[in-house]
Structure formats: C-alpha cells, structure tokens
Rosetta silent file (secondary structure, phi, psi, omega in degrees, C-alpha in Angstrom):
SEQUENCE: XXXXXXXXXXXXXXXXXXXXXXXXXXXXXXXXXXXXXXXXXXXXXXXXXXXXXXXXXXXXXXXXXXXXXXXXXXXXXXXXXXXXXXXXXXXXXXXXXXXXXXXXXXXXXXXXXXXXXXXXXXXXXXXXXXXXXXXXXXXXXXXXXXXXXXXXXXXXXXXXXXXXXXXXXXXXXXXXXXXXXXXXXXXXXXXXXXXXXXXXXXXXXXXXXXXXXXXXXXXXXXXXXXXXXXXXXXXXXXXXXXXXXXXXXXXXXXXXXXXXXXXXXXXXXXXXXX
SCORE:     score description
SCORE:     0.000 S_00000001
   1 L     0.000  130.998 -176.137   -7.328   35.793  -12.785 S_00000001
   2 L   -79.122  168.775  178.344   -8.716   32.454  -13.931 S_00000001
   3 H   -63.692  -36.641 -179.220  -11.888   30.773  -12.717 S_00000001
   4 H   -64.685  -43.272  178.844   -9.813   28.145  -10.937 S_00000001
   5 H   -65.239  -41.132  178.202   -7.827   30.775   -9.036 S_00000001
   6 H   -62.114  -39.065  179.484  -11.005   32.658   -8.168 S_00000001
   7 H   -65.350  -38.156 -179.213  -12.574   29.444   -6.882 S_00000001
   8 H   -69.149  -36.510 -177.679   -9.522   28.741   -4.693 S_00000001
   9 H   -75.639  -18.225 -175.513   -9.515   32.257   -3.213 S_00000001
  10 L   -67.129  -17.755 -179.840  -13.239   32.083   -2.425 S_00000001
  11 L   -75.218  137.990  179.575  -12.594   29.899    0.653 S_00000001
  12 L  -121.968  164.212  178.332  -12.444   31.763    3.949 S_00000001
  13 H   -57.720  -28.009  179.579  -11.442   30.651    7.463 S_00000001
  14 H   -67.697  -24.049 -179.348  -15.145   30.461    8.351 S_00000001
  15 H   -78.189  -16.663 -175.989  -15.565   27.726    5.737 S_00000001
  16 L   -81.038  151.884  178.831  -12.970   25.468    7.374 S_00000001
  17 L   -63.095  142.263  177.646  -13.949   22.856    9.997 S_00000001
  18 L  -121.850  168.267  179.125  -13.687   24.003   13.587 S_00000001
  19 H   -62.015  -34.588 -179.281  -13.666   22.200   16.902 S_00000001
  20 H   -67.623  -39.583  179.505  -17.216   23.391   17.546 S_00000001
  21 H   -72.656  -24.471 -179.750  -18.476   21.983   14.247 S_00000001
  22 H   -72.347  -42.169 -175.986  -16.675   18.690   14.926 S_00000001
  23 L   -84.531   66.837  174.160  -18.349   18.009   18.268 S_00000001
  24 L   -82.909  158.819 -176.491  -21.851   17.551   16.926 S_00000001
  25 H   -56.039  -43.464 -177.788  -24.387   15.540   18.986 S_00000001
  26 H   -66.689  -33.622  177.891  -24.271   12.453   16.766 S_00000001
  27 H   -71.160  -37.215  176.851  -20.480   12.415   16.867 S_00000001
  28 H   -63.035  -42.438  178.274  -20.461   12.740   20.637 S_00000001
  29 H   -61.978  -42.689  179.535  -22.853    9.790   20.900 S_00000001
  30 H   -63.582  -40.084  179.018  -20.637    7.709   18.615 S_00000001
  31 H   -67.070  -37.099  177.942  -17.549    8.539   20.686 S_00000001
  32 H   -67.094  -40.834  177.884  -19.354    7.624   23.900 S_00000001
  33 H   -63.555  -42.642  178.846  -20.498    4.306   22.436 S_00000001
  34 H   -64.431  -41.917  178.312  -16.976    3.556   21.268 S_00000001
  35 H   -63.025  -40.433  177.527  -15.552    4.462   24.680 S_00000001
  36 H   -64.512  -38.540  177.650  -18.079    2.181   26.387 S_00000001
  37 H   -63.450  -42.600  179.367  -17.138   -0.642   24.014 S_00000001
  38 H   -63.353  -42.650  179.447  -13.442   -0.190   24.796 S_00000001
  39 H   -63.172  -43.246  178.917  -14.122   -0.246   28.539 S_00000001
  40 H   -63.462  -40.453  178.743  -16.207   -3.433   28.238 S_00000001
  41 H   -64.027  -41.205 -177.803  -13.516   -5.112   26.163 S_00000001
  42 H   -72.051  -31.409 -172.871  -10.824   -4.166   28.672 S_00000001
  43 H   -91.745  -43.270 -169.256  -12.809   -5.183   31.771 S_00000001
  44 H   -98.231    0.014  178.548  -14.831   -8.237   30.793 S_00000001
  45 L  -112.714  160.950 -178.182  -12.370  -10.054   28.493 S_00000001
  46 L   -84.834  125.980  177.434   -9.224  -12.021   29.273 S_00000001
  47 L  -131.104   14.803 -178.957   -5.950  -10.227   28.624 S_00000001
  48 L   -68.708  -17.661  179.697   -3.624  -12.086   31.010 S_00000001
  49 L   -79.749  -17.725 -170.703   -1.994  -13.802   28.021 S_00000001
  50 H   -61.336  -47.247 -179.422   -0.874  -10.549   26.409 S_00000001
  51 H   -58.232  -32.336 -177.586    2.445   -9.939   28.297 S_00000001
  52 H   -69.649  -28.501 -176.067    3.635  -13.435   27.395 S_00000001
  53 H  -104.710    3.521 -178.071    3.144  -12.843   23.664 S_00000001
  54 H   -59.046  -44.767  178.260    4.291   -9.227   23.418 S_00000001
  55 H   -59.924  -41.030  178.575    7.778  -10.062   22.022 S_00000001
  56 H   -65.473  -39.967  178.847    6.237  -12.265   19.328 S_00000001
  57 H   -64.136  -41.034  177.833    3.674   -9.600   18.489 S_00000001
  58 H   -61.375  -42.616  177.857    6.395   -6.983   18.184 S_00000001
  59 H   -66.142  -40.322  179.092    8.362   -9.191   15.819 S_00000001
  60 H   -63.055  -40.835  177.341    5.231   -9.968   13.809 S_00000001
  61 H   -63.867  -40.307  178.488    4.411   -6.271   13.406 S_00000001
  62 H   -62.309  -43.150  178.373    7.972   -5.630   12.261 S_00000001
  63 H   -62.530  -42.422  179.212    7.723   -8.405    9.659 S_00000001
  64 H   -62.186  -42.210 -179.711    4.402   -7.010    8.411 S_00000001
  65 H   -67.949  -39.390  177.324    5.849   -3.508    8.075 S_00000001
  66 H   -63.165  -43.298  177.161    8.942   -4.771    6.264 S_00000001
  67 H   -61.821  -40.818 -178.300    6.737   -6.701    3.845 S_00000001
  68 H   -64.145  -55.870 -172.441    4.546   -3.635    3.333 S_00000001
  69 H   -71.430  -37.108  179.373    7.234   -1.028    2.668 S_00000001
  70 H   -65.614  -44.334 -178.632    9.553   -3.271    0.650 S_00000001
  71 H   -73.116  -34.141  178.740    6.781   -4.452   -1.681 S_00000001
  72 H   -67.773  -41.334  179.673    5.204   -0.994   -1.975 S_00000001
  73 H   -67.826  -48.044  179.533    8.525    0.624   -2.910 S_00000001
  74 H   -63.495  -40.998  179.389    9.508   -2.118   -5.353 S_00000001
  75 H   -64.010  -38.652  179.277    5.990   -2.194   -6.795 S_00000001
  76 H   -68.461  -38.201  177.764    5.946    1.553   -7.334 S_00000001
  77 H   -63.436  -30.764  174.366    9.334    1.444   -9.071 S_00000001
  78 H   -79.151  -32.158 -176.230    7.836   -1.120  -11.453 S_00000001
  79 H   -68.245  -32.083 -178.521    4.564    0.793  -11.806 S_00000001
  80 H   -62.183  -54.321  177.255    6.220    3.930  -13.195 S_00000001
  81 H   -66.207  -30.347  177.822    7.609    2.296  -16.381 S_00000001
  82 H   -64.797  -45.679  177.908    4.448    0.168  -16.703 S_00000001
  83 H   -66.578  -39.481 -179.852    2.248    3.265  -16.646 S_00000001
  84 H   -66.855  -37.275  179.958    4.602    5.186  -18.930 S_00000001
  85 H   -64.505  -33.916 -179.440    4.694    2.341  -21.445 S_00000001
  86 H   -74.081  -20.814 -177.667    0.894    2.361  -21.703 S_00000001
  87 H   -93.864  -45.399 -171.983    0.840    6.105  -22.414 S_00000001
  88 H  -121.013  -11.040 -173.197    3.791    6.718  -24.743 S_00000001
  89 L   -72.195  157.127  171.238    5.323    3.347  -25.508 S_00000001
  90 L   -67.865  171.093 -171.513    5.219    1.568  -28.883 S_00000001
  91 H   -61.898  -32.581 -177.776    2.853   -1.377  -29.229 S_00000001
  92 H   -75.884   -9.923  168.095    5.486   -3.979  -28.257 S_00000001
  93 H   -99.411  -40.508 -176.164    5.848   -2.190  -24.878 S_00000001
  94 H   -66.425  -43.358 -176.969    2.237   -1.051  -24.509 S_00000001
  95 H   -64.589  -49.064  177.317    0.646   -4.449  -25.172 S_00000001
  96 H   -61.006  -35.730  178.964    2.684   -6.447  -22.599 S_00000001
  97 H   -64.819  -43.187  178.581    2.074   -3.737  -20.000 S_00000001
  98 H   -66.065  -40.988  178.958   -1.691   -3.857  -20.578 S_00000001
  99 H   -64.224  -42.529  178.938   -1.725   -7.660  -20.518 S_00000001
 100 H   -59.005  -49.989 -178.945    0.291   -7.705  -17.299 S_00000001
 101 H   -63.810  -39.683 -178.108   -2.067   -5.292  -15.535 S_00000001
 102 H   -66.847  -44.875 -177.549   -5.160   -7.092  -16.809 S_00000001
 103 H   -68.242  -46.078 -176.980   -4.004  -10.565  -15.781 S_00000001
 104 H   -68.320  -41.437  179.331   -2.688   -9.607  -12.348 S_00000001
 105 H   -72.707  -20.028 -177.322   -5.680   -7.437  -11.502 S_00000001
 106 H   -93.750   -1.763  179.606   -8.068  -10.113  -12.763 S_00000001
 107 L  -122.072  150.146 -178.187   -6.769  -12.975  -10.598 S_00000001
 108 L   -66.313  143.669  178.750   -6.803  -13.331   -6.793 S_00000001
 109 H   -63.159  -36.343  178.889   -3.633  -12.389   -4.960 S_00000001
 110 H   -62.300  -38.897  177.561   -3.795  -15.613   -2.938 S_00000001
 111 H   -64.513  -42.713  177.889   -3.729  -17.626   -6.167 S_00000001
 112 H   -62.626  -41.251  179.765   -0.694  -15.707   -7.404 S_00000001
 113 H   -62.626  -44.474 -179.212    1.053  -16.249   -4.078 S_00000001
 114 H   -69.844  -34.699  177.102    0.420  -20.008   -4.132 S_00000001
 115 H   -63.682  -38.471  179.307    1.481  -20.311   -7.767 S_00000001
 116 H   -72.102  -44.550 -173.437    4.805  -18.713   -6.909 S_00000001
 117 H   -79.405  -53.842 -176.783    5.419  -20.591   -3.661 S_00000001
 118 H   -83.164  -22.603  179.489    3.935  -24.044   -4.306 S_00000001
 119 H   -91.555  -72.982 -178.304    4.442  -23.948   -8.075 S_00000001
 120 H   -64.425  -38.730 -178.735    7.654  -22.117   -8.934 S_00000001
 121 H   -65.049  -27.826  178.907    9.162  -22.767   -5.518 S_00000001
 122 H   -80.920  -13.602  178.892    8.753  -26.534   -5.913 S_00000001
 123 H   -84.154  -31.784 -175.956   10.605  -26.481   -9.260 S_00000001
 124 H   -59.196  -41.620 -179.116   13.829  -24.905   -8.020 S_00000001
 125 L   -63.118  -15.144 -177.602   14.991  -27.903   -5.921 S_00000001
 126 L   -80.510   -8.085 -178.789   14.926  -30.071   -9.065 S_00000001
 127 L  -109.784  112.127 -179.298   17.840  -28.148  -10.604 S_00000001
 128 H   -58.642  -32.785 -179.593   21.256  -28.923   -9.058 S_00000001
 129 H   -62.920  -37.055  178.822   22.681  -25.680  -10.437 S_00000001
 130 H   -73.564  -39.976 -179.636   20.157  -23.681   -8.417 S_00000001
 131 H   -64.601  -26.846 -178.574   20.662  -25.776   -5.260 S_00000001
 132 L   -96.991   -0.597 -178.210   24.404  -25.151   -5.444 S_00000001
 133 L   -87.373  169.648  179.544   24.151  -21.430   -6.208 S_00000001
 134 L   -70.884  -13.669 -179.659   24.327  -18.551   -3.755 S_00000001
 135 L   -81.354  -18.001 -173.782   20.585  -17.967   -4.296 S_00000001
 136 H   -60.797  -40.432  177.492   19.502  -21.271   -2.783 S_00000001
 137 H   -58.134  -25.489  177.974   19.572  -20.106    0.876 S_00000001
 138 H   -89.230  -39.966 -177.065   17.023  -17.450   -0.135 S_00000001
 139 H   -70.515  -18.551  178.032   14.936  -19.497   -2.574 S_00000001
 140 L   -83.444  -10.687  177.731   14.362  -22.183    0.041 S_00000001
 141 L   -89.427  165.691 -177.530   12.705  -19.622    2.327 S_00000001
 142 L   -89.215  -30.020 -170.725    9.094  -18.480    2.028 S_00000001
 143 H   -64.177  -33.158  177.848    9.492  -14.716    2.321 S_00000001
 144 H   -61.116  -33.893  179.302   10.987  -14.083   -1.184 S_00000001
 145 H   -72.176  -35.214  174.490    7.854  -15.538   -2.763 S_00000001
 146 H   -64.769  -43.669  177.659    5.667  -13.382   -0.528 S_00000001
 147 H   -62.439  -42.818 -179.073    7.650  -10.295   -1.480 S_00000001
 148 H   -63.578  -45.293 -177.507    7.456  -11.211   -5.176 S_00000001
 149 H   -65.638  -45.199 -179.470    3.687  -11.812   -5.134 S_00000001
 150 H   -67.040  -36.872  178.574    2.876   -8.626   -3.213 S_00000001
 151 H   -65.185  -45.522 -179.838    5.260   -6.578   -5.386 S_00000001
 152 H   -62.428  -42.992  179.929    3.736   -7.861   -8.639 S_00000001
 153 H   -63.683  -45.962 -179.932    0.208   -7.188   -7.385 S_00000001
 154 H   -63.753  -39.253 -179.427    1.042   -3.654   -6.241 S_00000001
 155 H   -64.203  -37.806 -179.207    2.837   -2.914   -9.517 S_00000001
 156 H   -67.428  -47.373 -179.244   -0.190   -3.978  -11.566 S_00000001
 157 H   -68.167  -45.087 -178.419   -2.694   -1.855   -9.648 S_00000001
 158 H   -73.847  -23.359  175.146   -0.424    1.142   -9.298 S_00000001
 159 H   -62.736  -38.727  175.615    0.652    0.806  -12.940 S_00000001
 160 H   -67.165  -37.523  177.933   -2.930    1.582  -13.964 S_00000001
 161 H   -63.494  -44.911 -179.193   -2.960    4.518  -11.560 S_00000001
 162 H   -68.857  -30.247  175.002    0.267    5.904  -13.011 S_00000001
 163 H   -59.582  -48.484  177.834   -1.091    5.439  -16.528 S_00000001
 164 H   -66.116  -34.417 -179.660   -3.982    7.748  -15.684 S_00000001
 165 H   -68.701  -43.525  177.953   -1.667   10.134  -13.828 S_00000001
 166 H   -63.134  -43.231 -179.016    0.756   10.423  -16.757 S_00000001
 167 H   -68.992  -24.047 -176.808   -2.116   10.917  -19.201 S_00000001
 168 H   -84.989   -9.326  177.491   -3.693   13.540  -16.916 S_00000001
 169 L   -68.300  127.266 -177.385   -0.711   15.909  -16.876 S_00000001
 170 L   -55.271  133.328 -178.984   -1.701   18.935  -19.005 S_00000001
 171 H   -63.585  -27.870 -179.695   -0.092   18.816  -22.439 S_00000001
 172 H   -62.883  -34.298  178.150    0.602   22.546  -22.213 S_00000001
 173 H   -66.407  -40.776  178.548    3.102   22.006  -19.418 S_00000001
 174 H   -68.464  -38.070  177.026    5.009   19.465  -21.473 S_00000001
 175 H   -65.513  -37.645  178.011    4.938   21.745  -24.520 S_00000001
 176 H   -65.327  -38.386  177.941    6.267   24.612  -22.403 S_00000001
 177 H   -64.460  -39.940  176.859    9.099   22.393  -21.177 S_00000001
 178 H   -64.530  -42.475  179.637    9.981   21.520  -24.775 S_00000001
 179 H   -65.025  -28.912  178.241    9.863   25.180  -25.779 S_00000001
 180 L   -74.146  -12.070  177.918   12.173   25.980  -22.880 S_00000001
 181 L    96.840   13.944  179.222   14.722   23.613  -24.404 S_00000001
 182 L   -72.259  143.718  173.084   14.521   20.745  -21.933 S_00000001
 183 L   -73.846  168.192 -178.946   15.614   17.342  -23.090 S_00000001
 184 H   -61.837  -41.268 -179.259   13.161   14.430  -22.903 S_00000001
 185 H   -67.927  -42.938  178.972   14.853   13.030  -19.792 S_00000001
 186 H   -64.567  -41.970  178.028   14.975   16.426  -18.051 S_00000001
 187 H   -62.853  -41.509  178.688   11.332   17.090  -18.886 S_00000001
 188 H   -65.634  -41.993 -175.200   10.358   13.660  -17.546 S_00000001
 189 H   -74.291  -34.467 -172.933   12.430   14.067  -14.383 S_00000001
 190 H  -103.013  -21.289 -175.929   11.458   17.644  -13.540 S_00000001
 191 H  -118.878  -62.582 -167.868    7.937   18.050  -14.964 S_00000001
 192 H   -67.943  -51.307 -177.573    6.111   14.920  -16.035 S_00000001
 193 H   -65.265  -47.420  178.720    7.007   12.457  -13.270 S_00000001
 194 H   -61.151  -39.440  179.896    6.582   14.873  -10.304 S_00000001
 195 H   -68.405  -36.615  178.442    3.225   16.105  -11.616 S_00000001
 196 H   -67.542  -42.458  178.555    2.046   12.538  -12.220 S_00000001
 197 H   -63.309  -40.079  178.564    3.100   11.419   -8.726 S_00000001
 198 H   -60.993  -41.332  178.491    1.316   14.425   -7.235 S_00000001
 199 H   -69.032  -29.911 -175.205   -1.867   13.459   -9.038 S_00000001
 200 H   -88.976   -7.815 -174.064   -1.519    9.821   -7.981 S_00000001
 201 H   -56.879  -47.529  179.657   -0.811   10.473   -4.279 S_00000001
 202 H   -59.551  -40.966  178.178   -4.416   10.106   -2.996 S_00000001
 203 H   -70.903  -35.537  177.025   -4.831    6.828   -4.860 S_00000001
 204 H   -62.371  -35.177  175.333   -1.371    5.712   -3.790 S_00000001
 205 H   -59.344  -49.881 -179.585   -2.490    6.268   -0.211 S_00000001
 206 H   -64.757  -39.480  179.599   -5.440    3.928   -0.690 S_00000001
 207 H   -66.234  -35.337  178.662   -3.363    1.321   -2.522 S_00000001
 208 H   -68.518  -38.539  176.129   -0.790    1.309    0.277 S_00000001
 209 H   -63.898  -42.833  176.974   -3.519    0.749    2.871 S_00000001
 210 H   -63.929  -34.716  177.032   -4.879   -2.125    0.765 S_00000001
 211 H   -64.770  -38.352  176.419   -1.347   -3.504    0.527 S_00000001
 212 H   -60.772  -41.635 -179.161   -1.141   -3.491    4.322 S_00000001
 213 H   -73.642  -14.546  177.511   -4.370   -5.476    4.479 S_00000001
 214 H   -88.314  -17.445 -176.798   -2.971   -7.957    1.937 S_00000001
 215 H   -61.196  -29.497  177.902    0.144   -8.782    3.953 S_00000001
 216 H   -60.074  -17.742  179.548   -1.653  -11.393    6.160 S_00000001
 217 H   -64.014  -25.159 -179.463   -1.828  -13.645    3.103 S_00000001
 218 H   -68.077  -16.408  176.332    1.878  -14.404    3.488 S_00000001
 219 H   -65.546  -22.189  179.620    0.986  -16.321    6.659 S_00000001
 220 H   -73.169  -12.602  177.218   -0.445  -19.023    4.377 S_00000001
 221 H  -116.837   29.051  171.674    3.102  -19.807    3.151 S_00000001
 222 L    74.851   14.393  171.749    4.620  -19.932    6.687 S_00000001
 223 L   -79.261  126.286 -173.418    5.852  -16.324    6.888 S_00000001
 224 L   -89.794   86.597  173.267    5.415  -15.329   10.548 S_00000001
 225 L   -98.153 -168.392 -175.552    3.811  -11.897   10.434 S_00000001
 226 H   -66.774  -32.538  177.272    1.470  -10.382   13.008 S_00000001
 227 H   -65.509  -42.171  178.352   -1.498  -12.353   11.643 S_00000001
 228 H   -63.791  -36.813  177.848    0.421  -15.615   12.019 S_00000001
 229 H   -64.598  -44.161  178.777    1.313  -14.674   15.606 S_00000001
 230 H   -63.426  -38.433  176.785   -2.341  -14.005   16.433 S_00000001
 231 H   -62.546  -38.838  177.165   -3.304  -17.351   14.884 S_00000001
 232 H   -66.115  -38.840  177.336   -0.731  -19.033   17.116 S_00000001
 233 H   -60.930  -43.561  179.950   -2.152  -17.225   20.141 S_00000001
 234 H   -62.764  -38.420 -179.634   -5.630  -18.513   19.316 S_00000001
 235 H   -69.634  -36.258 -174.491   -4.343  -22.068   19.024 S_00000001
 236 H   -87.037  -28.852 -177.213   -2.436  -21.994   22.296 S_00000001
 237 H  -103.417  -10.018 -177.555   -4.901  -20.074   24.483 S_00000001
 238 L    59.575   27.381  175.427   -8.174  -21.346   22.941 S_00000001
 239 L  -101.735  149.511 -179.077   -9.369  -17.731   22.824 S_00000001
 240 L  -115.889  -56.012 -170.431  -11.182  -16.286   19.828 S_00000001
 241 H   -74.870  -43.023 -175.389  -12.390  -12.738   20.338 S_00000001
 242 H   -60.799  -50.841  178.516   -9.541  -11.213   22.334 S_00000001
 243 H   -62.384  -38.562 -179.031   -6.724  -12.011   19.858 S_00000001
 244 H   -69.165  -37.543  176.487   -8.852  -11.004   16.868 S_00000001
 245 H   -65.635  -38.721  176.570   -9.870   -7.720   18.488 S_00000001
 246 H   -64.682  -40.618  177.961   -6.225   -6.993   19.238 S_00000001
 247 H   -62.661  -42.448  177.495   -5.331   -7.778   15.627 S_00000001
 248 H   -61.620  -40.839  178.748   -8.046   -5.418   14.398 S_00000001
 249 H   -63.776  -40.756  179.763   -6.722   -2.689   16.702 S_00000001
 250 H   -61.894  -46.863 -178.937   -3.174   -3.179   15.417 S_00000001
 251 H   -68.482  -33.975  176.388   -4.239   -2.869   11.790 S_00000001
 252 H   -64.482  -41.362  179.015   -6.427    0.149   12.555 S_00000001
 253 H   -65.673  -44.937  179.222   -3.482    1.900   14.213 S_00000001
 254 H   -63.473  -39.881  177.933   -1.127    1.086   11.336 S_00000001
 255 H   -64.217  -43.619  178.564   -3.725    2.258    8.820 S_00000001
 256 H   -60.596  -40.916  178.352   -4.246    5.507   10.717 S_00000001
 257 H   -63.949  -42.366  178.959   -0.502    6.176   10.765 S_00000001
 258 H   -62.909  -44.575 -178.604   -0.260    5.568    7.015 S_00000001
 259 H   -63.288  -44.961  179.700   -3.205    7.856    6.247 S_00000001
 260 H   -63.909  -40.798 -179.675   -1.844   10.672    8.429 S_00000001
 261 H   -64.037  -43.272 -179.846    1.641   10.309    6.917 S_00000001
 262 H   -67.323  -41.364 -179.900    0.319   10.485    3.349 S_00000001
 263 H   -66.990  -36.873  176.218   -1.937   13.466    4.088 S_00000001
 264 H   -63.302  -42.165  178.668    0.923   15.294    5.772 S_00000001
 265 H   -64.904  -40.904  178.524    3.088   14.647    2.734 S_00000001
 266 H   -63.308  -40.365 -177.806    0.327   15.814    0.391 S_00000001
 267 H   -70.004  -21.322  179.843   -0.163   19.036    2.361 S_00000001
 268 L   -85.229   -9.209  179.847    3.556   19.825    2.131 S_00000001
 269 L   -90.797  128.049  177.490    3.512   19.716   -1.668 S_00000001
 270 L   -61.287  135.373 -178.080    2.681   23.069   -3.322 S_00000001
 271 L  -113.661    4.808 -178.708   -0.601   22.832   -5.237 S_00000001
 272 L   -65.954  128.052 -179.877   -0.685   26.217   -6.909 S_00000001
 273 L    82.345    5.146 -178.344   -1.402   25.834  -10.573 S_00000001
 274 L   -74.856    0.000    0.000   -2.191   22.117  -10.185 S_00000001
C-alpha cells in the first residue's frame, strides 16, 4: 500500500464536518446579522416596483445564462486544442497558442468587446457582399460580438488551465496506454483528456463563475441582460439601492447554483488513483 493510499484511508467519520461543528458561536452571530439585514432590507426599502419588472428580469436572467453557457462551452472547446498545442505541438502551433493566451489575458475584456463591436462591427456594413449575405441579419445585431468576445476570453484563460492539466497527467499512465497498444487518438480520448479535465475541474468552476460576472459587460453594447434590465429600473424609478441589492442577490444565487453543480459533478467522478 502506497503512502498516498495510506493517507486517504487515515480519514475517519469523526474527521468530517458535522452539524454540531458547523453551528459555532461566531457562525451563529454571522447568520443572525445576515438575517437582520435581510429583514431590514425587506421592511424599510421600496419594493412596490418589483412585480412590474418581473417579466423583464426573467428575460434578462435568461439572456445572461444563455451568454454564460454558450460562451463557456465554446470557449472550453477552443481551450482544449490551445492547451494541447502548448504541451505537445510543434513550434508553429505552440507559438501562436502562447501568443493568443498572452495577448487576451493581458488586455481588458471590455477593450476586446469594444474592438469587436465598434471596430470590426463597423467595418462589415462597408462591404456590399456582407450586407447581401445570409450573415448580415446576425452581424447587424450586438449579441454575436458579445458571444465572440466572451468566448475568446474564456478560451485564453482556460487554455492556460488545460495546458497545466495536460502537462500534469502522470507520464506513466500514458506509457501504460501505449504499452497496452492504444492508438494516439484512443489514448487521448480515454486517458489523457479525461484525466486532464478531472484535474482542471476546480479551476474550471472558478473560471465559469468569473465568466458569469463578466456577462454584464455585454450591456455596454446594447445586449439586454439582467444588468441592463436593472439599469433600466434605476433610470425609470430613480431608485439606487433596491435594484442593485436585487442584482447582487441574483448573481449570488446563480453563483451558488454553479458552485453546487460543479462540486456535485466532481464528487461523482471516481478519484481513486488520481
């Protein structure tokens, strides 16, 4: 039995958190303070405007979630070859991948978004071929540029994560797969990629939460997400704190759901021998 296995077996049920250990005095005080804050917010602030804006808020949340999941999925699909190219690719693949990650990670996301929307987006109308193509109904809208900017940003950050994940897979596992007679594609599909994704899951969780917090930037190019709806509420009701507190609550709830979903997924993956 190895040291790692012995270390894993050393944990006992007594070592795990219990309800009694959770309800410590300082935690109880914090929960009471939070409960008092919630009661004060509900009683002493104006919320009569909320029913009137609920349909808009629901649509805004849906737009934010669509932007989040579409860009995270597309970005991850780009991040896998970007990370793989930096680990095993020849220099003409490795160098562009490193430059891409360095440039995108080194510039603000808002700047990238504006360059795509106000820069590239303003060039398309000057070409009659583009205006007459089937793509024009989409290129004249704002959301494709928001999706592109968020996807590129996520791919750059997650590409670095996947680079470390691919490099961190033990070489012995890959050698065993080769000795077993697996082809390069089979070894990548059944050994290397799953082990790399497993290693990257905690960081992927954090990157997805950060991606959620980046989605309000699309409101600056007229995409009506939940942040844009709250901004409209502030303009029409002349309220400041109530809409912003509601927005904070919405993002906290969405973040909590994402964290719980990722942890549940992580716990369902076997970790023996990891």
